[in-house]
VEXVO-100588 format. One record per residue (C-alpha): y, x, z. Coordinates in steps of 0.02 Angstrom, whole numbers, plus 50000, padded with zeros to 5 digits. Each point is the difference from the previous one (the first is absolute). Layout:
REM residues N
YXZ ...
END
This chain:
REM residues 203
565565451261140 499254993049841 498684989949970 498285007349932 499084989549880 498125001949988 498744986849884 500824982049987 500534991350130 499595017150157 501775003050083 499635016450083 501655003050128 499364990150139 498225003549957 500035016949974 501055005050140 498774990150122 498445012149908 501065015650013 500444998750208 498164995850031 499395015049916 501315011450100 499734990150159 498175006849963 500445016349991 501205002350125 498624993450131 498705011649923 498425003450110 500494986050125 499964986449859 498145004949968 499635000250179 500524981250012 501795005650077 501834999049978 501715003650044 501284991250078 502135003649950 499725015150121 498665009949914 498664995750152 498394995849925 499394981650057 498304990549966 500244989449863 499004983150067 501405001350142 501735003549893 500854983749989 500114992849809 501944999349981 499805019850053 498915003049872 500964992349864 501465012350047 498795014949980 499394994549863 501794997949901 499554981649957 501274988250048 499504981049966 501114987249887 501174990850108 499034985249994 498724990149881 500364983450006 498694984049912 500055003549824 499554978249991 499494986550120 499075011650117 500295009650155 499775015549997 499215005250179 498984987050089 499355002650193 498604993850072 499265004750181 500605016949965 499445004749812 501454999149895 499424995049806 501315009649875 500224990549845 499665009549832 501325012849976 500405007249815 500575020049993 502064993049995 501455002250097 501264983249956 499904993749842 499105016449911 498205002649988 499665019749987 498514997649904 499494987049872 498654997949887 498205002549967 499285015950115 498845009149851 501054994849856 501735000550060 499995007150159 498995016450042 498805000250159 501065010250094 501454989649965 499044984650061 499535009650155 501935001550028 500174981849967 498784995250138 500775012950111 501744991249979 499434983150019 499315004150152 501635007150070 500864983549940 498614992450105 500445011050154 501584994049964 499574982350007 499265001350182 501445010150054 501094984649953 499014989650107 499485009950162 501755011149990 499045017250033 498235005849916 499425006550156 499764983050061 498385001149874 498305005150091 498815004549865 499594996049794 498604990149975 500074992949816 500745007649814 499924987249833 500735010049845 500114989649848 500115014549852 500544989749848 498675009249871 499815004349840 498464991349949 498845016850014 500945007450123 498644998550150 500845013150137 500824988150118 499275005750160 501105018149939 501524989849997 499764992550156 499765016650077 501865002149974 500334988450146 498405006050109 500585017750005 501864993550051 499144989950129 498875015350085 501865011949978 500814986150117 498824994550112 498695013450013 498084998549993 499364986850127 501534988650005 500015001049787 498244995349968 499984984449902 499084989749912 500484999549804 499764988949836 500785005749821 499984987849884 500415002149810 500874984649920 500674996849842 502054996950042 500884999850179 501784993950029 501485009149902 498625010449904 499835012050149 498785010449993 499304997250167 500284989950142 499355002650184 499684987150148 499465006650175 499434994150153 500515008550177 499444997950192 501684999450089 500115004950199 
END
């Protein structure tokens, strides 16, 4: 399958697949999704708050990167007293960063949101690498989103919604409720458009 190219620095093969599968999953679930429920692999209605995170990823058609190793001299995840602190993650898989450049100049708002979503997915991969399964997560606590912003761009919070929306899709309304900070910055590692770090409570 050929690669689709859009604005400079954005490769949409992986990113667009994640977005497309989410839309299709929402349509399949219909009213059940809107009512705060989800379906399992057998078409049975399950409360989203009770369904495992691993199963929800499958329902959404989201495949995490195989690994999320540190890119420099730091630890991807630190756990202390049942709280996991995940280092900042870029929208990348392996050495390829999918969304690069300044949001509001090189990258559109929608592409920035997709970058936040992909960076959050990589943060989940880092957690799985340490925990073995994402079902060891009790709930979300905090999301921080750094946005590589053009000088006149002021919609950092809207970019962060790309990650927050996926959090609620995966964890549900109660377990997914999280504090959040979104910050505009002059530059990010590898010229990435977005960087995401998260804090979660463990079971």
